[in-house]
N, C-alpha and C positions, 0 to 999 in steps of 0.2 A: 452600577459600575460592574463591569465584567469580572467574572472569577479569575483570580491571579494564576491559578493552577488548572490545567485541564489534561484529561487523557484522551489519546487520540489511537483509532485503530485505522491502520492503511492497508489498502489492497492493491497488489499488482495482479490485474486481471488476465486470465488466460484461458483459452479454450478446454485445457485439459486439467489445470489446477490453477488456484489462486494463490498467491504468496499473501502472508498477513503479518503485519508488524505492529508494535505497541511502543507508546512514548508518550511524553507530557511535557508540557510547558515548564514543570517544576525543574526537571532535569536538563530538559533540552536535547536530550537524548532518544534515540529510536532503538529498538531492538527487534531482531527477527522473532517470529513467536510461531507461527504454524503455517502449513500448507493445507487449504480447503480442496477437495477434489470436485471435479466438474464432470457430470455424467450426462447422458442422453437427454435427462430432463432438466438440465442446469445445475447450478452450484447446489452443494450440500448446505441447505438453508439451517438445517438444524445445527451443524457444526458452527456456522456464522452466528446463529441465536446463542448458542453456549459461548462463545466469545464475547459477544456483546454483553450478555448477562455477566460474565465473570469481571469484565474490565470496565463497564459501565462508562462508556467514552461519551466526552462532550460533543464530539463531531467525528466524521468519518472522512478518510483521505483515499481517493482512488486515483492510480496513476493514469494519465490521458496519453496514450502512445500515438506521438505524431511523426509525420515524415520529417526528415532533416530540414526540408523546405517549408515547413510549417504546414503541409497540406495533410489532409485526412486519410485515413486508409480503412479498411473493414474492421480492424481492431480498435480503431478509434470509436466507432459506432457502437461496437460491442460492450466498451468500457463505460461509454455514456449511458447505455441502456442499464449496464450493471449499477451503476451510480444511482441512477433513477429508481431502479427497484430496492436498493439498499435504504434511499430515502424514504419511499413508500412503506416499506415495511417496518421501518424501525423508528420512523419520525425523528431523525437525527439529521442536522446539517451535513451536507456531503461537499467536501472540497475536491475539484479535479486539478490534479497538479500534473505539470509536462512531466513525463518520466522517460524523455529521450536519453538513451545511453545507460540507464540504470540498470539493466540486464547484462549489458556489455561490462559495466564496470563491477558487478557482483560475480560475472564469470572470471574476469581479470583476478579478482580478489582471491577466488578460490585456487586459481592456478598458482598464483604467488605464494599461497599458503600451503601449496603441496597436497591439496586435497585430491585423491584419486578421481578419475573421470566418473567411474561408476556412482560416487556418493555425491558429485557435483550437482547433478541434475536435480536432486532431492532439495538441495540447499538454495539454489539459483533464484526460485521465485521468492522466496521469503526474505533473502537478502535484497532482491530488487525492491520488494515492499519497504524494507528498512531503509533504503537509499532514498525512496520517494518520501517518507515520512521524515526523515532526517532534512531533506531540502524544504519541506513544509516547515518544519518546526524552526530552521534557521531562518526563513522568510518571515515567521510571525515573530522571532525575536529581534531582528532587524527592524520590523515595521513598528516595534514597540519600543524602540531605543536601547535593547538590550543586548544588541549584539556587536 
């Protein structure tokens, strides 16, 4: 029988930084957590490892950036590669979730909240990760008849 409550970490992959959110099936809610820097040699794997050690997720969720017509772009391939690397490093299931419009929604939420432009950039990636994870949690609840 599957575990009734599980914690998830979600990632909004970007070429400069990766937004991270945490949430669980127990609350059905996602919250923004952190931004992981991406350097020339790739993501800050030590930071990701610390987050995984702290939260002990049952699975990982990675946003899959698709074009509005469902076609793929260069970021789609990069996000898939990142998801594969997560799976290989941490031996956890990785769920790829359509992330179209999550960054736009995150930016709009920050504008509506009156967050100054200079502070918006630092928050947008982790809020996009939160939106990705929330969509995943909502889908899980719906598929298990709890939504």
